[in-house]
C-alpha positions, -999 to +999 in steps of 0.1 A: +000+000+000+027+025+010+050+017-020+020+021-043+014+056-029+051+066-029+071+043-053+104+061-043+103+043-009+130+017-009+138+015+029+119+018+061+125+013+098+107+010+131+107+034+160+096+020+194+098+027+230+115+004+255+087-020+263+079-057+260+054-050+233+078-028+213+106-054+216+082-081+205+072-061+174+109-054+167+117-091+168+088-100+146+098-075+120+134-086+121+122-122+116+100-112+086+123-087+071+130-108+040+093-109+031+089-071+030+087-054-004+112-027+007+144-030+028+139-031+066+167-009+080+161-020+116+145-005+147+155+023+170+144+023+207+138+056+224+131+064+260+120+100+259+106+127+235+141+143+232+155+109+221+126+104+196+132+138+180+170+133+178+165+099+163+140+112+138+165+138+127+192+111+123+171+084+106+156+107+080+190+106+063+188+069+056+152+057+060+127+065+033+097+058+056+091+052+093+068+026+108+053+040+140+033+018+164+033+039+195+056+059+217+027+067+241+040+071+276+074+084+269+083+114+290+083+149+277+107+176+289+089+180+322+089+142+328+052+138+323+041+110+300+030+120+265+002+107+243+006+098+206-015+129+200+012+150+217+041+131+202+032+128+166+030+164+154+066+172+164+079+138+153+063+142+119+077+178+116+112+166+123+111+134+102+092+151+073+089+118+053+061+092+051+052+077+084+028+047+085+012+030+114-012+003+124-042+023+137-067+048+124-062+070+155-026+076+147-034+083+110-057+110+124-028+123+144-009+129+112+006+096+099+003+090+062-016+057+064-022+024+079-036-010+072-056-022+102-061-058+108-098-068+107-117-093+127-133-105+095-099-118+082-090-132+116-123-152+116-118-164+080-083-176+087-092-193+119-123-210+104-102-224+076-077-238+101-105-253+122-120-270+092-086-285+083-083-299+119-119-312+118-113-330+085-084-349+101-053-328+092-028-332+121-025-298+139+013-300+134+007-299+096-017-270+096+002-240+083+003-210+107-008-180+087-011-143+095-033-115+082-023-102+047-052-079+041-069-053+062-087-020+062-066+007+044-067+042+059-051+072+043-046+108+056-054+133+028-037+161+047-005+141+051-006+133+013-007+170+006+021+179+031+044+152+016+037+163-019+021+131-030-004+141-056-029+121-077-028+087-060-040+060-084-078+055-082-075+018-073-056+029-042-084+052-031-112+028-038-122+010-006-097+031+014-110+051+044-099+087+040-092+108+071-079+142+079-054+152+106-071+163+138-069+200+141-073+201+179-043+180+186-021+189+216+016+194+214+038+191+244+053+224+256 
């Protein structure tokens, strides 16, 4: 989806906070890196807003796009935990390249786009696996699969800010279009 919107994207990386969830996503992405249509440059772990902004300045030199799951909870300058709504505007301003995520909420915070997993696909995959087991296939021979499709979400304001014009009609069809929230809070 992202490379169809911006074909110049050849590399991307992941920014996470120090957490068990973040580290699990990092490991999963490292394990799957060979399957991605663009080169995965790795992950950077940050522990504060200052580190996130410094990292964004640094990685924009070598990463064409950033995958952002969440940094929610990292401390701002005063030590108070920040929300994604507070983090993303400044992170996007410093990085100034495509940022994609996994949730509509963060697309509304300014990310370019996301593909959300849907319960419909989860149900379809699990029902196929259950049918195989019920028909006698040993569980050890049932291939473990993961979602490949989902609900596409695109931020039209981010498209404009990044200079991506005239996306192909097939990309817009069945894509949920959102705008960046105008009442977002930035940390001071």
